[in-house]
C-alpha positions in Angstrom: 134.0 95.7 89.1 137.2 95.2 91.2 136.9 93.1 94.3 139.7 94.8 96.2 139.1 98.3 97.7 142.7 99.4 97.0 144.4 99.5 93.6 148.1 99.2 93.2 150.9 96.7 93.5 153.5 95.3 95.9 156.7 97.4 95.9 159.3 95.9 93.5 156.6 94.0 91.5 156.7 94.0 87.7 153.6 93.2 85.6 153.3 90.3 83.1 149.8 89.9 81.9 149.2 86.2 81.6 147.6 86.5 78.1 151.1 87.5 76.9 152.1 83.8 77.4 149.7 82.8 74.6 149.5 82.8 70.8 146.5 84.4 69.1 145.0 80.9 69.0 145.2 80.6 72.8 148.1 78.1 72.9 151.2 78.7 75.0 154.1 80.3 73.1 157.0 78.0 72.4 159.5 77.7 75.3 162.1 79.9 73.7 159.6 82.8 73.3 158.5 82.4 76.9 162.1 82.3 78.1 162.9 85.5 76.3 159.9 87.3 77.7 160.6 86.2 81.3 164.3 86.8 81.0 163.5 90.4 80.1 161.4 90.7 83.2 163.6 89.0 85.8 167.1 89.6 84.3 169.7 87.8 86.3 167.4 86.9 89.2 167.2 83.1 89.5 163.7 81.8 88.8 163.5 80.2 92.2 163.8 83.7 93.7 160.7 84.9 91.8 157.4 85.2 93.5 154.3 85.6 91.4 150.9 87.0 92.5 147.8 88.5 91.0 144.6 89.7 92.6 143.6 86.5 94.2 146.3 84.0 93.3 144.5 82.2 90.5 145.8 83.7 87.3 149.3 83.9 88.7 149.4 80.1 88.3 149.3 80.7 84.5 152.6 82.6 84.8 154.1 79.8 87.0 153.2 77.2 84.3 154.6 79.5 81.6 157.9 79.8 83.5 158.2 76.1 83.9 157.5 75.6 80.1 160.2 78.2 79.4 162.7 76.2 81.4 162.7 78.6 84.4 161.6 76.3 87.2 161.1 77.0 90.9 159.2 80.3 91.0 156.8 80.6 94.0 153.2 81.6 94.3 152.1 84.2 96.8 148.7 82.5 97.2 147.1 85.3 99.2 148.1 87.7 96.5 147.0 91.3 96.4 143.8 90.6 98.2 145.7 89.4 101.3 148.5 92.0 101.0 146.2 95.0 101.3 144.4 93.7 104.4 147.4 94.8 106.5 147.6 98.6 106.6 151.3 98.4 107.6 152.3 96.8 104.3 153.6 99.2 101.7 151.8 99.6 98.4 152.5 101.4 95.2 149.7 103.1 93.4 149.9 104.6 89.9 152.8 103.7 87.6 155.6 104.2 90.1 157.7 101.1 91.0 
């Protein structure tokens, strides 16, 4: 059961499920594979301009580590993540599959 009372995401956010960083055996993919996956997501955006978040800030750290392994250092964590974002009714949210 979800903890948050509002489903959606922060405008401009793209999703990368943290399990996609792993092999079927549960190990991190090799750096070149991680690099390719994140390059597809962030394009020309420098890694140190990327902010990751999740529901509560915990699993987003998995993506931060994967980016470091990929040679894309400097991304930041929005520690409050979605749970904090939705507490302010003035903040925009996207629901459904729109971006």
